[in-house]
N, C-alpha and C positions, 0 to 999 in steps of 0.2 A: 731498570726495566728493560726487557729485550725489545729489539725492533720488530714490529709486527710484519715488515716487508719481507719477502723472500725472493723477489726479482729486483734486482739492482742495476741502473744503467749509470755508468761512470763515463762521463764524456768531457772533452776539452782537448788542450794542447800541451798541457803540463805533464809530460810523461813521468817526471819524477814524483810529483804529488800523487799521480794514479798508482804508480809502483808501491808507494807507501800505504795507500789505501788498500790495495790488494794484500799486502803483507798483513794489514789488520784482519782481513777476512781470514787468511790462512792460519793465523795465530789463534783463532777461535777453537782449534782442537786441542784438547788437553793431552792427547796421547799421540806422539809422533807416528807411530805405527798405523794407527787408523786413520790418521790424517792423510797419509799417502794412498791408503786404499779408498778413501772417500773424497779424493780431489781429482777432478778432471780438467785439463787445461786444452782448449780448442782454438783454432784459427778459423775465421770465417772463410777465407780464400781456400777453396779445395775442400771445404767441409762436406762430409757425407751425412745425409739426413738421418740415417739409422744410427750413426755414430752419436749424433747429438741426442737423439730420442733415447738411446740406451743409457747415456750418461746422466740425462736428467730424471729419467724415470727409474732408475736403479734403486733399490732400498739401501740406506746407509748401513754400514757395518760397525756395530758397537759404538754408534754414536747417534745423536738426535737428528742430524742433517748431514747430507752431503753437500760438497761445494763444487759447482761447475762454473768455470771462467771461460767466456767466449769473447775473443777479440774480434773487432771489426765485423760485425754481422752484415754490415752494408756491403762488404765484399762478396758475400754469398747471396744475399736477398737483394736483387737489383731491380726488379720489375714490381709494379703495383700489386700484382696477383700474388707473387711470392711473398711479398712483405705482409700482405693481409693474412696469408695462410700462417706466416711465422707468428704474427700477433695472436691468431687463434691458439697456436701451440703454447705461446707464453702464458696465455690466460689459464691454461690448464696445467702449469707447472705445480707439481705437488709440494705441499708445504714441508715435506721431508728433504727437499732440495733447496739449496740457496743458490740461485743462478745470478751471475754477475757479467753483465754485458759492458764491454769496453769499446767505446767508439771515439775515433779521433774527429774533433770539431774545432775548427778555427774560431778564434775570439771575434765573432761577428754575429751581430744581433740578428740579421736576416737569416743567416745559416742556421742559427739556433732555432728561431721561430719556424722554419720550414722543414726542419729535419724530421724525417718520417718516424724515427724511433723515439724522438722526444715528444712528438704529437701523440703517438700511441701511448706513451707513459702518462701524459697529462689526461688523456681521455679515459685510461683505465683506472687510475687512481689507486684504489684499495689493494694492498699487497705489492705495489710497485713504488719504488723510490729512486728519484734521480739525484746524482751528485755531480756537481759542476767543478771542473778543475781547470782554470786557465792561467796561462803564464802571466805573471805580473808585467805591466808595461815598464819601460825604462824608468819613468819618474816613480813608479811605485816599488821598484827593486830594493832601494836602501831600507824602506820600511819592512819589506818581506825579510830582509837579511837580519834586522834588528829582532823581529819576531821569531825567525828560525833559530837564532842564536839563543834566545831565551828557552825555546823548546829543547835545545840541546844542553841546557843547564848552565849557561853562562851569560855574559853581556858583552856588548860592543859599543864604542862610542858612534855617534852619528857620522862624524867625519870619516871614520874608518869604515862604516857600512856604505858610505857613499862612494869611497875609493874602491872597495871591493866590487860594488856594482858596476863601475866602470871597467874593471878587469874582466869580469865574467859575462858582460853582456845580459842577455835575458835567460842565461842558462841556469835554472834553479838547482839542477843536479850538481853542476860544478860548484855553484855557490855553497850548497850544503857542505860539499866535500872540503871546501876551503875554510868553512866555519869550524868543522871538526878539527882540522889541521891547526888553525889558529888558537881554539880553546885548549888543545893538547899543549901547544907551545907556552901558553900563559898558565898552564896547569889548573884552569878554572879557578885561579885565585884572584884574578882582577879582570877589570873590563879590557877587551881587545882595543889597542889603540891605532891610530893611523900609522905610527911608526912600526907596530907589529905587522900590519898588512903589508907595508912596503918591504919589510925585511923578509917575511916568511911566506907570504902568499904568491899566487902565480903573477907575479909582477910582469912577467914576459908574455902571458897569454894573450891579452887583448893587444898589447904593444906588437907582438909577433905577428898577429893577424893583419894589423895595419901594415907592417913590414913586409908580409907576404903579399898583400894586395898591391903595395907600392911596386914590389918586383914584378909582379904579373903586368901591371899597367905599363911598366917600362921595358918589358920584353926580356928582363933578366932571367932566363930559363934555368941556368945552372944554380944560381942564388935561391930562386923560388923553389926548386926541387929539394935543394939542401936544407932550406927551412922548414919545408913540409915534412920531410923525413925525421927531422929532429923534433918537431912538434908531435908526430905521431909516436915517437919513441917516448915522449914525455906524459902522454895523456891518451885517453879513450878516443877512438876514431869518431865516435858519434858525438861526443862532446865538442870535439874540434870542428866537426862538420857543422854542428849547430851555430858555432860562432861565425864560420865562413858564410853560412846562409845569411845570418843576421846581418853581416857586415855589407854583403852585396844587396841586400834588401834595403838598408840604409842608403847606400849609394844611389840605388834606383830611385827612391823617393827623393832624395837631395838633388839629383840631376833633374827631376821633373820640375821641381821648385826652382832650381837655377834657370831652366828653360822658361819658366814663367816670371822671370826677373826678381825673384826673392832674394833678399840680402842674407848673409850668414846669421844674424840675430833673428831673423824671421825663420829661417830653417831650424835654428835651435829650438825655438819656441814650438814650432809646428810639430817637430819629431820628438819633442820631450828630452833633449840631449844635454848633458852637461856641456859647458862651454869648451872645455879641453877636448871632448870627442868631438863636438860639432865642428871645430876648426879643422881637425884631421879628415872628417868625413866630407866636408865641403871641398877640401884641397884635392882629395882622391877623386871625388864626383867629376871634377873638372877635368880629369885625365881620361874619361871614358865618355863615349857617345851614348845617347839614350839607347839606340838600337843595339850597341854591343852589351850594355847592361841587361836589356831585356832577354837578349839571347843567353847570357851567362846564367841569368836567374832561372830561366826555363830549364837550362841544362842541369842545374843543381836540384831542381824538383824532380826531374827525371832520374838523376843519381839517387836521391832519397827513396823514391819508389822502387828502384831496382835493388837497393841494399835491403830494403824491408822485405822484398819478395825473395831474397836470397840468390838474385841473379849474378850480382857481381859484389865482391866484398868491397866494403867502403873504403878501406885504405887504398886498394888497387884504383877504384873509381877515381879517388882523390888525385892519385898519381898521374893518371891518364888525363884527367882534367887540367892539371897544371901544365903538363907537356903540350897538349893541344892549344892551350890558351896563349902560350908564348912562341908558337911556330911562326 
């Protein structure tokens, strides 16, 4: 049975899951030629109203529906009046167009409850569907890895899933890539074991992030730069950046708990960390002041925004970040 909705709101902070869902929408066209002619991909930042109107209201070519993907409408519609007008526009989207809105929303109950677009979708109801894609928390990631392995046609032992979760942090895209690599290694003939993960997977990924942060904390500029460049040679800049952000977020939270006289077991429990990871996080957090960690984290968030806006390439921004931090 086909989905009666023709306006979809995909929201969350799991970019990998959202990308997979968008691929599902794009695979709905049977003819690749008509797919290109019937698909429009737009960005909210800098969006022209006429461009959106033309994309949404154009008639499909040799297909029952057009597909329009609009990322980050909140970047375009910032005022209550513009959002109200946009809601009226959405209510008039013709059934010959499937409009998919993609909005970044953090895993925060209050942010979800108060988000203007989600409120509009809940109020509108008919013809509109919301889909939530949130990154699994650290304690949930081993289960996510087991489920993703099954989706890819294989199996993984719980201990192996837990170890892989330690390596990739909360990066689901990196986890999925490593699962594919591991299943290829075992030829889909048996369960992926802990030994397989230690042998084949990114055994240096999370460890190298810890080592990089150690070098930064100790002011070892040359070592930190060398490690960063090697990591950038080995993996995607955005995957690496995600691990860096996660690491400093953990350090920030751990430092706050340490300042509140929390013990390592208490920090491990509150942050949902494996003991192996908790020990390293606590040790590193002791090497930074709360003010320094807050400044670093805010700097990383600005870098993320600049990279997404195309202002500064992420690999360049990371290099500058390391140089400035060890001055």
